C-alpha positions in Angstrom: -0.2 -0.2 0.0 1.3 3.6 -1.1 1.0 6.7 1.0 0.2 9.6 -0.5 3.0 12.5 -0.8 0.3 14.7 1.1 -0.1 12.4 3.7 3.4 11.7 4.2 4.6 15.4 4.1 1.7 15.9 6.8 3.4 12.7 8.8 6.8 14.5 8.4 5.7 18.0 9.5 3.7 16.7 12.2 6.9 14.4 13.6 9.2 17.4 12.9 7.3 19.9 15.0 6.7 17.1 17.7 10.2 16.4 18.0 11.6 20.4 17.9 8.9 20.9 20.7 10.3 18.1 22.9 13.9 18.7 22.1 15.9 19.8 24.9 19.2 19.2 23.3 19.8 22.7 22.5 20.8 24.9 25.6 19.4 27.7 24.1 15.9 26.2 23.1 16.1 27.1 19.6 14.2 24.8 17.3 16.6 23.3 14.6 14.5 22.2 11.4 16.0 19.9 8.7 15.3 20.9 5.4 14.3 18.7 2.8 16.5 17.9 -0.3 14.6 18.6 -3.3 15.1 15.0 -4.7 14.3 13.3 -1.6 12.0 10.6 -2.4 8.5 11.4 -0.7 6.3 8.5 -1.1 7.1 5.4 0.8 5.9 1.5 1.1 3.7 1.3 3.9 6.0 -1.9 4.5 9.4 -0.2 4.5 10.7 0.2 8.4 10.5 3.5 9.9 13.2 5.0 11.9 12.1 5.6 15.6 12.5 8.9 17.0 16.1 8.5 18.6 17.3 6.8 15.1 15.6 9.5 13.1 17.6 12.3 15.1 20.9 10.2 15.0 20.2 10.2 11.0 19.6 13.7 10.6 22.6 14.4 12.8 24.6 12.1 10.7 23.9 13.9 7.8 24.4 17.5 9.2 28.0 16.1 10.3 28.7 14.8 7.0 27.6 17.9 5.3 29.7 19.8 7.5 32.9 17.7 7.2 32.7 18.0 3.4 32.1 21.4 3.8 35.3 22.0 6.0 37.2 19.3 4.5 37.0 21.2 1.0 38.2 24.6 2.5 41.3 22.9 4.4 42.0 20.9 1.1 42.2 24.7 -0.7 43.7 26.6 2.1 46.1 24.0 4.2 49.6 25.4 4.5 51.1 21.8 4.2 50.3 18.9 2.2 49.5 16.7 5.3 46.6 19.5 5.9 45.4 19.5 2.5 45.5 15.7 2.0 43.5 15.3 5.3 40.9 17.8 4.3 40.6 15.9 1.0 40.6 12.7 2.8 37.6 14.3 5.3 35.9 15.7 2.3 36.0 12.5 0.1 34.9 9.9 3.2 32.2 12.0 4.6 30.9 12.6 1.0 30.7 8.8 0.5 29.2 8.2 3.6 26.5 11.0 3.2 25.3 8.6 0.4 24.8 6.3 2.4 22.9 7.8 5.3 20.9 9.7 2.9 19.9 6.1 1.1 19.3 4.8 4.7 17.3 7.7 5.7 15.0 7.8 2.8 14.4 4.0 3.1 13.5 4.6 6.8 11.3 7.7 6.1 13.7 9.9 7.8 13.6 13.6 5.3 17.2 14.6 4.3 19.0 17.7 4.9 21.5 19.7 3.4 22.1 21.5 6.6 25.2 21.8 8.7 26.2 21.7 12.2 26.2 25.1 13.9 29.5 24.3 15.7 30.8 23.3 12.2 29.8 26.3 10.8 31.4 28.5 13.1 34.7 26.9 12.6 34.3 27.3 8.9 33.8 31.0 9.3 36.8 31.2 11.6 38.9 29.4 9.1 37.8 31.6 6.2 39.6 34.4 7.9 42.8 32.6 8.6 45.9 31.3 6.5 49.1 29.6 6.8 50.0 27.7 10.2 47.0 29.6 11.6 44.7 27.9 9.6 46.2 24.7 10.1 46.3 24.8 13.9 42.6 25.7 14.1 41.6 23.5 11.7 43.6 20.2 13.0 42.3 21.0 16.6 38.4 21.6 15.4 38.8 18.2 13.8 39.9 16.3 16.7 37.3 17.8 18.9 34.7 17.0 16.1 36.0 13.6 15.5 36.0 12.9 19.5 32.3 13.9 19.7 31.5 11.8 16.4 33.2 8.5 17.8 31.1 8.8 21.0 28.0 9.6 19.3 28.0 6.5 16.5 29.6 4.4 19.4 26.3 5.0 21.5 24.3 4.8 18.8 25.8 1.2 17.6 25.2 -0.1 21.0 21.6 1.0 21.4 18.5 -1.0 20.7 17.8 1.3 17.4 16.7 -0.2 14.0 19.7 -2.8 12.9 20.4 -0.8 9.8 20.7 2.3 12.0 23.2 0.6 14.1 24.9 -1.6 12.0 25.9 1.9 10.1 26.8 3.5 12.9 29.0 0.4 13.9 30.8 0.2 10.5 31.7 3.8 10.7 33.4 4.2 14.1 36.7 2.7 12.3 36.9 5.4 9.9 36.0 8.1 12.5 38.9 6.6 14.7 41.2 6.9 11.4 40.3 10.7 10.9 41.0 11.1 14.8 44.3 9.5 14.9 45.3 11.3 11.6 44.5 14.6 13.0 46.1 14.0 16.3 49.0 13.2 14.1 49.0 16.4 12.4 48.4 18.0 15.6 51.4 16.4 17.2 53.9 17.5 14.3 53.2 14.3 12.3 
């Protein structure tokens, strides 16, 4: 049985409002909304698995994180003052771009709206980095990536250990080794390696 586009959009809007109203993740209580990508599939088979609230939020956060890493990685690949920073930026953009494709497909399969938004803290880092160059750029970029990847590893490991849908926990578990590789690379660059 197919769900109509209007019914699905109404359900998504209601869920978004409900999630935003119940969310206490933001210290300043501002609501964060997801933007539905224009090419997102808005019809779904009623028999497709639907993500629970926690899994939906995790998938949305994962898409925002990947969008952020691609954006910041591309900037580092262009502005880095050392080849190591440029290569690391390219690795982040490539790896998170590929991961975004997987997360987006899983989100669509599970009825979660896709987003092209980035994380606010990544936007702050990006804006700061735009005004820097040379060793100052490299230092701030690498420090930001160490902090970000520590947080990402914790979030992905928590999701992998959760009771959410197996597709979501499996994707999270499969991603942790790549995030650890990113963290190790950033730490190596931070220590002058």
